[in-house]
C-alpha positions in Angstrom: 145.4 96.6 123.3 147.9 95.0 125.6 148.7 91.3 125.8 148.8 90.9 129.6 145.3 89.4 130.0 146.1 86.9 127.2 149.4 85.9 128.8 147.8 84.8 132.0 145.0 82.9 130.2 147.4 81.2 127.9 149.7 80.1 130.7 146.7 78.7 132.6 145.7 76.6 129.6 149.3 75.5 129.2 149.6 74.5 132.8 146.3 72.5 132.6 147.7 70.4 129.6 147.9 66.7 130.2 151.4 66.0 128.9 153.9 67.2 131.5 157.0 65.7 129.8 157.1 67.7 126.6 157.7 71.5 126.6 154.6 73.4 125.7 154.5 76.5 123.5 151.9 79.2 123.2 151.4 82.5 121.4 149.4 85.5 122.4 148.4 88.1 119.8 146.1 91.0 119.4 146.6 91.0 115.6 149.5 93.4 115.5 151.6 92.4 118.5 152.8 88.9 119.2 154.4 87.2 122.2 155.6 83.6 122.4 155.5 81.5 125.6 157.2 78.3 126.6 156.3 76.1 129.6 158.5 73.3 131.0 156.7 71.3 133.7 159.0 69.2 135.8 159.0 69.5 139.6 158.2 73.2 139.4 156.7 74.8 136.3 159.2 77.2 134.5 157.9 79.8 132.1 159.8 81.6 129.4 158.6 84.4 127.1 159.9 86.1 124.1 160.0 89.9 123.7 156.9 91.4 122.2 157.0 91.5 118.4 155.2 94.5 116.8 154.4 94.0 113.1 154.9 97.7 112.3 158.5 97.6 113.7 161.4 96.6 111.5 161.6 93.0 110.6 159.3 91.7 113.3 156.8 90.2 110.8 159.7 88.1 109.3 160.8 87.0 112.8 157.3 86.0 113.8 156.9 84.0 110.6 160.3 82.3 111.3 159.2 81.3 114.8 155.9 79.9 113.5 157.7 77.9 110.9 160.0 76.4 113.5 157.1 75.5 115.8 155.2 74.0 112.9 158.3 71.8 112.0 158.7 70.7 115.6 155.0 69.7 115.8 155.2 67.8 112.6 158.2 65.7 113.6 
């Protein structure tokens, strides 16, 4: 199952968030594929996305866990 539907829904939620100053981060997954999103809202919203991580491929699980750990540390500080 692809992630496209989840990407648009996640970006809509991120755009509706009330804090326009801080960058917002999102994640879309179907359980085996992961995609990370970032939204910066200034005058014009700017979106960035990671490449799609697939758990069955190479070290993608390790990389997904690294990203989640960094996001967790950023939220906690």
